[in-house]
C-alpha positions as CSV (number, residue, x, y, z in Angstrom):
1,X,-12.9,-1.6,3.5
2,X,-15.3,0.5,1.4
3,X,-18.6,-0.9,2.5
4,X,-17.4,-4.4,1.8
5,X,-19.8,-4.5,-1.1
6,X,-18.4,-7.5,-3.0
7,X,-20.1,-10.8,-2.6
8,X,-17.8,-13.6,-1.6
9,X,-19.7,-16.9,-1.2
10,X,-16.6,-19.1,-0.9
11,X,-13.1,-18.1,0.3
12,X,-10.1,-20.5,0.1
13,X,-7.3,-20.1,2.5
14,X,-5.0,-19.5,-0.5
15,X,-7.3,-16.6,-1.5
16,X,-7.0,-15.2,2.0
17,X,-3.3,-15.3,1.8
18,X,-3.3,-13.8,-1.8
19,X,-5.4,-10.9,-0.6
20,X,-2.6,-9.9,1.7
21,X,-0.7,-8.6,-1.3
22,X,0.1,-11.1,-3.9
23,X,3.7,-11.8,-2.8
24,X,6.6,-10.1,-1.2
25,X,8.2,-9.5,-4.6
26,X,5.5,-7.0,-5.4
27,X,5.7,-5.1,-2.1
28,X,8.0,-2.4,-3.3
29,X,5.6,-0.9,-5.9
30,X,2.1,-1.0,-7.5
31,X,1.7,-2.8,-10.8
32,X,-1.3,-1.0,-12.3
33,X,-3.0,-3.2,-14.9
34,X,-3.6,-0.7,-17.6
35,X,-3.6,-1.2,-21.4
36,X,0.1,-1.1,-20.9
37,X,2.1,-1.3,-17.7
38,X,2.5,2.1,-16.1
39,X,5.7,3.0,-14.2
40,X,4.8,2.5,-10.6
41,X,7.4,3.3,-8.0
42,X,8.1,3.9,-4.3
43,X,5.3,1.9,-2.9
44,X,5.2,0.0,0.4
45,X,1.9,-1.8,-0.2
46,X,0.6,-3.7,-3.2
47,X,-2.6,-2.5,-4.8
48,X,-4.2,-3.9,-8.0
49,X,-6.6,-2.2,-10.3
50,X,-9.6,-4.2,-11.6
51,X,-8.5,-6.2,-14.6
52,X,-9.3,-4.8,-18.0
53,X,-8.8,-6.4,-21.5
54,X,-5.3,-5.5,-22.8
55,X,-5.0,-3.1,-25.6
56,X,-2.0,-2.2,-27.8
57,X,-0.1,1.0,-26.9
58,X,-0.9,2.6,-30.2
59,X,-4.6,2.6,-29.3
60,X,-4.1,4.7,-26.1
61,X,-5.4,8.1,-27.2
62,X,-6.7,10.9,-25.1
63,X,-10.0,9.3,-24.4
64,X,-8.3,6.0,-23.2
65,X,-5.9,8.0,-21.0
66,X,-9.0,9.7,-19.5
67,X,-10.6,6.4,-18.8
68,X,-7.4,5.1,-17.1
69,X,-7.3,8.3,-15.1
70,X,-10.9,7.7,-13.8
71,X,-10.0,4.1,-13.0
72,X,-7.1,5.3,-10.9
73,X,-9.2,7.8,-9.0
74,X,-11.8,5.1,-8.3
75,X,-9.1,2.7,-7.1
76,X,-7.1,5.1,-4.9
77,X,-9.9,6.9,-3.1
78,X,-10.4,9.8,-5.4
79,X,-8.5,13.1,-5.7
80,X,-7.1,14.6,-2.6
81,X,-7.3,18.4,-2.1
82,X,-4.3,20.0,-0.4
83,X,-3.8,23.6,-1.8
84,X,-0.5,24.2,0.0
85,X,1.0,20.9,-1.2
86,X,-0.5,21.5,-4.7
87,X,1.2,24.9,-5.0
88,X,4.7,23.5,-4.1
89,X,4.3,20.5,-6.4
90,X,3.2,22.6,-9.3
91,X,6.2,24.9,-8.8
92,X,8.5,21.9,-8.5
93,X,7.1,20.3,-11.7
94,X,7.6,23.6,-13.6
95,X,11.2,23.8,-12.4
96,X,11.9,20.2,-13.4
97,X,10.2,20.5,-16.7
98,X,12.3,23.6,-17.5
99,X,15.6,21.9,-16.3
100,X,14.9,18.8,-18.4
101,X,13.8,20.8,-21.5
102,X,10.4,19.0,-21.6
103,X,8.1,22.0,-21.3
104,X,4.8,22.1,-19.4
105,X,3.9,18.5,-20.3
106,X,3.1,17.0,-17.0
107,X,-0.1,17.0,-14.8
108,X,0.0,15.8,-11.2
109,X,-2.9,14.3,-9.4
110,X,-2.9,13.8,-5.6
111,X,-4.7,10.6,-4.6
112,X,-6.6,10.1,-1.3
113,X,-4.8,6.9,-0.4
114,X,-2.6,6.0,2.6
115,X,-0.5,3.8,0.4
116,X,3.0,5.1,-0.2
117,X,3.2,5.3,-3.9
118,X,3.9,7.3,-7.0
119,X,3.4,6.3,-10.7
120,X,3.0,7.8,-14.1
121,X,1.0,7.2,-17.3
122,X,2.7,7.4,-20.7
123,X,0.5,10.4,-21.4
124,X,2.4,12.5,-18.8
125,X,-0.1,12.2,-16.0
126,X,1.7,11.8,-12.7
127,X,0.1,10.5,-9.5
128,X,1.2,10.9,-5.9
129,X,-0.6,9.4,-2.9
130,X,-1.1,11.4,0.3
131,X,0.8,8.5,2.0
132,X,3.8,9.3,0.0
133,X,3.4,13.1,0.6
134,X,3.5,12.4,4.4
135,X,6.7,10.4,4.1
136,X,8.7,13.2,2.4
137,X,10.5,15.5,4.7
138,X,11.6,18.4,2.4
139,X,11.0,19.8,-1.1
140,X,14.1,18.1,-2.5
141,X,12.7,14.7,-1.6
142,X,9.4,15.3,-3.2
143,X,11.2,16.7,-6.3
144,X,13.2,13.5,-6.5
145,X,10.0,11.4,-6.6
146,X,8.4,13.7,-9.3
147,X,11.6,13.7,-11.3
148,X,11.8,9.9,-11.2
149,X,8.2,9.6,-12.6
150,X,9.0,12.2,-15.3
151,X,12.1,10.1,-16.2
152,X,9.9,7.1,-16.8
153,X,7.7,9.2,-19.2
154,X,10.6,10.7,-21.0
155,X,12.4,7.4,-21.5
156,X,9.1,5.7,-22.7
157,X,9.7,3.0,-20.1
158,X,6.0,1.9,-19.9
159,X,5.7,1.6,-23.7
160,X,9.0,-0.3,-24.0
161,X,8.0,-2.7,-21.3
162,X,4.6,-3.3,-22.9
163,X,6.2,-3.9,-26.3
164,X,8.7,-6.4,-24.7
165,X,5.8,-8.2,-23.0
166,X,3.8,-8.4,-26.2
167,X,6.8,-9.8,-28.1
168,X,7.4,-12.4,-25.4
169,X,3.8,-13.5,-25.3
170,X,3.8,-13.8,-29.1
171,X,6.9,-16.0,-29.1
172,X,5.5,-18.3,-26.4
173,X,2.2,-18.6,-28.3
174,X,4.0,-19.5,-31.5
175,X,6.1,-22.1,-29.8
176,X,3.1,-23.6,-27.9
177,X,0.5,-23.5,-30.7
178,X,2.2,-23.3,-34.1
179,X,5.0,-25.7,-33.1
180,X,2.6,-27.7,-31.0
181,X,4.9,-27.8,-28.0
182,X,3.1,-26.5,-24.9
183,X,5.9,-27.5,-22.5
184,X,8.4,-25.5,-24.5
185,X,6.0,-22.6,-24.8
186,X,5.6,-22.6,-21.0
187,X,9.4,-22.5,-20.6
188,X,9.7,-19.6,-23.0
189,X,7.0,-17.7,-21.1
190,X,8.8,-18.4,-17.8
191,X,12.1,-17.1,-19.2
192,X,10.3,-14.1,-20.6
193,X,9.0,-13.1,-17.2
194,X,12.6,-13.2,-15.9
195,X,13.7,-11.0,-18.8
196,X,10.9,-8.5,-18.3
197,X,11.6,-8.3,-14.5
198,X,15.3,-7.7,-15.2
199,X,14.3,-5.1,-17.8
200,X,12.1,-3.3,-15.3
201,X,14.8,-3.2,-12.7
202,X,17.1,-1.6,-15.2
203,X,14.5,1.0,-15.9
204,X,14.1,1.8,-12.3
205,X,17.8,2.4,-11.8
206,X,17.9,4.5,-15.0
207,X,15.0,6.6,-13.8
208,X,16.8,7.1,-10.4
209,X,20.0,8.4,-12.2
210,X,18.0,10.7,-14.4
211,X,16.1,12.0,-11.4
212,X,19.2,12.9,-9.4
213,X,20.7,14.9,-12.3
214,X,17.3,16.6,-12.9
215,X,16.7,17.8,-9.4
216,X,20.3,19.1,-9.2
217,X,19.8,20.9,-12.6
218,X,16.6,22.4,-11.1
219,X,18.5,23.8,-8.1
220,X,17.4,21.2,-5.5
221,X,19.6,19.2,-3.2
222,X,20.7,16.1,-5.2
223,X,20.8,14.0,-2.0
224,X,17.0,14.3,-1.7
225,X,16.6,11.1,-3.7
226,X,18.7,8.9,-1.3
227,X,17.0,10.5,1.7
228,X,13.6,9.6,0.5
229,X,14.6,6.1,-0.5
230,X,16.0,5.6,3.0
231,X,12.6,6.6,4.5
232,X,10.9,4.3,2.1
233,X,13.2,1.4,3.2
234,X,12.4,2.1,6.9
235,X,8.6,2.1,6.3
236,X,8.8,-1.1,4.2
237,X,10.9,-2.9,6.8
238,X,8.6,-1.8,9.6
239,X,5.5,-3.0,7.8
240,X,7.2,-6.3,7.0
241,X,7.9,-6.9,10.7
242,X,4.3,-6.0,11.6
243,X,3.1,-8.5,9.0
244,X,5.3,-11.3,10.2
245,X,7.9,-11.1,7.4
246,X,11.6,-10.8,7.6
247,X,12.7,-7.1,7.0
248,X,14.5,-6.7,3.7
249,X,13.0,-9.9,2.3
250,X,12.8,-9.8,-1.5
251,X,10.8,-13.0,-1.9
252,X,11.4,-14.4,-5.4
253,X,14.0,-11.7,-6.0
254,X,14.7,-12.8,-9.6
255,X,11.1,-12.0,-10.5
256,X,11.0,-8.7,-8.6
257,X,10.3,-5.8,-10.9
258,X,12.3,-3.4,-8.8
259,X,15.8,-3.3,-7.5
260,X,16.3,-3.4,-3.7
261,X,16.0,-0.2,-1.8
262,X,19.5,-0.4,-0.6
263,X,20.8,-0.8,-4.1
264,X,18.9,2.3,-5.2
265,X,20.1,4.3,-2.1
266,X,23.8,3.5,-2.9
267,X,23.3,4.4,-6.6
268,X,21.6,7.7,-5.9
269,X,24.2,8.6,-3.3
270,X,27.1,7.9,-5.6
271,X,25.4,10.0,-8.4
272,X,24.8,12.9,-6.0
273,X,28.4,12.9,-4.8
274,X,29.5,13.2,-8.4
275,X,27.4,16.4,-8.7
276,X,28.1,18.3,-5.4
277,X,29.1,17.9,-1.8
278,X,26.3,17.7,0.8
279,X,24.7,20.9,1.8
280,X,24.3,22.5,-1.6
281,X,21.0,22.9,-3.4
282,X,17.5,23.8,-2.1
283,X,15.9,21.5,0.6
284,X,13.2,23.9,2.0
285,X,12.2,21.6,4.9
286,X,10.2,24.2,6.7
287,X,8.2,25.2,3.5
288,X,7.3,21.5,2.8
289,X,6.4,20.6,6.4
290,X,4.3,23.8,6.6
291,X,2.4,22.7,3.5
292,X,1.8,19.2,5.1
293,X,0.1,20.8,8.2
294,X,-3.3,19.2,8.6
295,X,-2.7,16.5,5.9
296,X,-4.9,13.5,6.4
297,X,-2.9,10.5,7.6
298,X,-3.6,6.8,7.4
299,X,-7.0,5.2,6.5
300,X,-9.9,7.4,5.6
301,X,-12.6,6.6,8.2
302,X,-15.4,6.8,5.6
303,X,-13.9,3.6,4.1
304,X,-13.2,2.0,7.5
305,X,-10.1,2.7,9.6
306,X,-7.7,0.8,11.9
307,X,-6.9,2.5,15.2
308,X,-4.4,0.3,16.9
309,X,-6.3,-3.0,17.6
310,X,-9.7,-1.3,16.9
311,X,-11.4,-1.3,13.6
312,X,-14.1,1.3,13.0
313,X,-16.4,1.8,10.0
314,X,-18.7,4.8,10.3
315,X,-20.4,4.1,6.9
316,X,-21.4,0.7,8.1
317,X,-21.8,1.8,11.7
318,X,-19.7,-1.0,13.3
319,X,-16.6,-1.7,15.3
320,X,-14.6,-4.5,16.8
321,X,-11.3,-5.0,18.6
322,X,-8.7,-7.5,17.3
323,X,-6.6,-9.8,19.5
324,X,-3.3,-8.6,20.8
325,X,-0.3,-9.4,18.6
326,X,-2.1,-9.0,15.3
327,X,-1.1,-6.2,12.8
328,X,-4.3,-5.0,11.1
329,X,-4.7,-3.7,7.6
330,X,-7.9,-2.3,6.1
331,X,-8.4,-3.1,2.4
332,X,-11.4,-2.2,0.2
333,X,-13.0,-5.7,0.7
334,X,-11.7,-6.9,4.1
335,X,-9.8,-6.2,7.3
336,X,-6.7,-8.5,7.4
337,X,-4.6,-9.3,10.4
338,X,-1.3,-11.2,10.7
339,X,0.8,-11.9,13.8
340,X,3.1,-14.5,15.4
341,X,5.6,-14.2,12.6
342,X,3.0,-15.3,10.2
343,X,1.6,-18.2,12.3
344,X,-1.6,-16.4,13.1
345,X,-4.1,-14.7,10.7
346,X,-7.5,-13.1,10.7
347,X,-10.0,-11.9,8.1
348,X,-13.1,-9.9,8.6
349,X,-15.5,-9.2,5.7
350,X,-19.1,-9.4,4.6
351,X,-21.1,-11.8,2.5
352,X,-24.5,-12.1,1.1
353,X,-26.5,-15.2,2.0
354,X,-28.5,-16.9,-0.7
355,X,-32.2,-16.8,-0.5
356,X,-33.5,-17.9,2.9
357,X,-30.2,-19.5,3.9
358,X,-29.8,-19.4,7.7
359,X,-26.6,-18.4,9.6
360,X,-26.3,-22.0,10.9
361,X,-26.4,-23.6,7.4
362,X,-24.0,-21.0,6.0
363,X,-21.5,-21.4,8.8
364,X,-21.7,-25.2,8.5
365,X,-21.4,-25.2,4.7
366,X,-17.6,-24.9,4.7
367,X,-16.0,-21.6,3.5
368,X,-12.5,-22.9,3.3
369,X,-11.5,-25.4,0.7
370,X,-10.2,-28.6,2.2
371,X,-11.5,-27.8,5.7
372,X,-14.5,-29.5,7.1
373,X,-16.3,-27.5,9.8
374,X,-17.3,-29.0,13.1
375,X,-20.5,-28.5,15.1
376,X,-22.3,-25.1,14.7
377,X,-23.0,-23.1,17.8
378,X,-25.9,-20.5,17.7
379,X,-25.5,-17.5,19.9
380,X,-26.0,-13.7,20.0
381,X,-23.3,-11.0,20.0
382,X,-24.4,-7.7,21.5
383,X,-28.0,-8.4,20.6
384,X,-27.2,-9.6,17.0
385,X,-27.7,-13.2,15.9
386,X,-24.5,-15.1,15.3
387,X,-23.2,-18.6,14.6
388,X,-19.7,-20.1,15.4
389,X,-17.8,-23.2,14.3
390,X,-14.3,-24.5,14.0
391,X,-12.3,-26.6,11.5
392,X,-8.9,-28.1,10.9
393,X,-6.8,-28.3,7.7
394,X,-3.6,-30.0,7.0
395,X,-1.4,-27.3,8.7
396,X,-3.9,-24.8,10.1
397,X,-6.6,-24.6,12.7
398,X,-9.6,-22.4,12.0
399,X,-12.3,-20.6,13.9
400,X,-15.3,-19.2,11.9
401,X,-18.1,-16.9,12.8
402,X,-21.0,-15.1,11.0
403,X,-23.0,-12.3,12.5
404,X,-26.3,-10.9,11.1
405,X,-26.8,-7.1,11.2
406,X,-29.5,-5.5,9.2
407,X,-29.2,-6.8,5.6
408,X,-25.6,-7.8,5.9
409,X,-23.8,-10.9,7.2
410,X,-20.4,-10.2,8.6
411,X,-17.9,-12.9,9.1
412,X,-14.7,-13.5,11.0
413,X,-12.1,-16.1,10.0
414,X,-9.3,-16.8,12.4
415,X,-6.4,-19.2,11.6
416,X,-3.4,-20.5,13.5
417,X,-0.6,-22.7,12.2
418,X,-0.6,-26.1,14.0
419,X,-2.4,-26.3,17.4
420,X,-2.9,-23.0,19.2
421,X,-4.4,-23.4,22.6
422,X,-5.2,-19.7,22.8
423,X,-6.9,-19.4,19.4
424,X,-10.4,-20.0,20.7
425,X,-10.2,-17.5,23.5
426,X,-8.7,-14.8,21.2
427,X,-11.3,-15.5,18.6
428,X,-14.3,-15.3,21.0
429,X,-13.0,-12.1,22.5
430,X,-12.7,-10.4,19.2
431,X,-16.0,-11.6,17.9
432,X,-17.7,-10.6,21.2
433,X,-16.3,-7.1,20.7
434,X,-18.3,-6.6,17.5
435,X,-21.0,-4.0,17.9
436,X,-22.9,-1.3,16.3
437,X,-21.7,2.3,16.7
438,X,-24.0,4.8,18.3
439,X,-24.9,7.9,16.2
440,X,-22.7,10.0,18.6
441,X,-19.7,7.7,18.1
442,X,-20.1,7.8,14.3
443,X,-20.3,11.6,14.2
444,X,-17.2,11.9,16.4
445,X,-14.9,9.8,14.2
446,X,-12.3,12.0,12.4
447,X,-9.3,11.2,10.2
448,X,-5.9,11.3,11.8
449,X,-3.8,14.3,10.6
450,X,-0.3,15.6,10.5
451,X,0.8,18.4,12.8
452,X,4.3,19.8,13.0
453,X,6.1,20.9,16.2
454,X,9.3,22.7,16.8
455,X,11.7,20.6,19.0
456,X,13.2,22.2,22.1
457,X,16.6,21.2,23.6
458,X,14.8,19.0,26.1
459,X,12.8,17.0,23.5
460,X,13.7,13.5,22.4
461,X,12.1,11.3,19.8
462,X,10.4,9.4,22.6
463,X,8.9,12.6,24.2
464,X,7.5,13.8,20.9
465,X,6.3,10.3,20.0
466,X,4.3,10.3,23.2
467,X,2.2,13.2,21.9
468,X,1.0,11.2,18.9
469,X,-2.4,9.6,18.5
470,X,-1.0,6.2,17.6
471,X,-0.7,2.7,19.0
472,X,2.2,1.2,21.0
473,X,4.5,1.5,18.0
474,X,4.3,5.3,18.2
475,X,8.1,5.8,18.5
476,X,8.7,3.6,15.4
477,X,6.1,5.6,13.6
478,X,7.6,8.9,14.6
479,X,11.1,7.9,13.5
480,X,9.9,6.6,10.1
481,X,7.7,9.7,9.5
482,X,10.6,12.0,10.2
483,X,13.3,10.1,8.4
484,X,15.3,9.3,11.5
485,X,17.4,6.3,12.4
486,X,16.8,4.5,15.7
487,X,19.5,6.3,17.7
488,X,19.1,9.7,16.1
489,X,18.9,12.9,18.2
490,X,16.6,15.8,17.5
491,X,17.8,19.2,16.3
492,X,16.5,22.0,18.6
493,X,14.6,24.5,16.6
494,X,13.8,22.1,13.8
495,X,10.2,21.1,12.9
496,X,9.1,17.4,13.2
497,X,5.8,15.7,12.1
498,X,3.4,14.2,14.6
499,X,0.2,12.2,14.0
500,X,-2.8,13.7,15.8
501,X,-6.6,13.4,16.0
């Protein structure tokens, strides 16, 4: 939550839900709103760039590509410096470019984002987040991700998708405006969205097949693609459970721009089996894990970070503890929490009051469309002026609070579906935990990092997970991070990743 600088004077409950990610159908990748759609892959969290007026692909020259590059850096936390990882990726790109006959065309940027994602611009710029780097367990896996993005560029997928979208929009406008039939135009547009989504899914599968052949031709283990996709599936399902969703849910599947992870795993496995038996090709697990040593993991504290139930923001100098049972996520504008299989939700953000507006009048003004607030209670929270109220909508019960600190007004929105007798207690406990950090606390906050350890014959996933600086889901995190199934045993002498302070 990078300073929570945006002013949000009115927040609908629908907006709160939308800010959780824009729908499960988009959860598997990032759709970057560029002049044309870039090929975005392998993501577990949705992220959107600020909107920009559309331009035709023919207008995307070097200066436009540079502008898009700067927008991506601004959106994904800037460039991340990791010399060891950079060296391996540059070598991998060179091998893949040679194997595919494309020459030294590609430039990779590492992004300082915990989101698991990779994407490409038509110019040949490739982007990998540090969240994705942390998920890969050997060089063949990262080679598969890079090869997938190169495949998108070589096959001109982004350009083809943009051209199809432009043609579809033109047809719908002609039907709606020239033929004066808005209803038919809307129907054409709806069908076009389905066609574009299907087209995008075909592109993803095509890029997967190209990637498997490319990494094999470059000397890497062709099974790296299916291994990474399996890890991606685990982290996606884990996050879905934390956010109160059914694991594997595809939402409006027909409109999903990507095929299911299981479908991609089966396809890449079948393709690898046609090339070679397991065990052939370079994996270089030790080399890759050695390069990941010290890699930052999770939220960057300078933008606000979640540590279990605690949220800390050194830049703003504040902290609070969320109620039990909520899974927290820090976004650029807010901290969001979901629990109880989606029956409970929380939002924490900041607003700017107008003129001489008081906390009481602001809290009583009604932030949520369709919800009339009740009586306002004035109080103090750890020496800071605050105001509480409650409200009831058609299906949800709300608790609202605003706290004044320096020139900012922070607010909490809690919601529970139906009647929740524990909502008020949980709400007041969380709001009461809001406080300013001391200078010493601010100076002591460090990002979490990856460290590797060599497993002994006595080690188990649970014993290594116990060494991690994580919440009560440490074992799940350890298994996902190391590409292990629930009942997997460790291999003595093999390196494994841990999350440490």
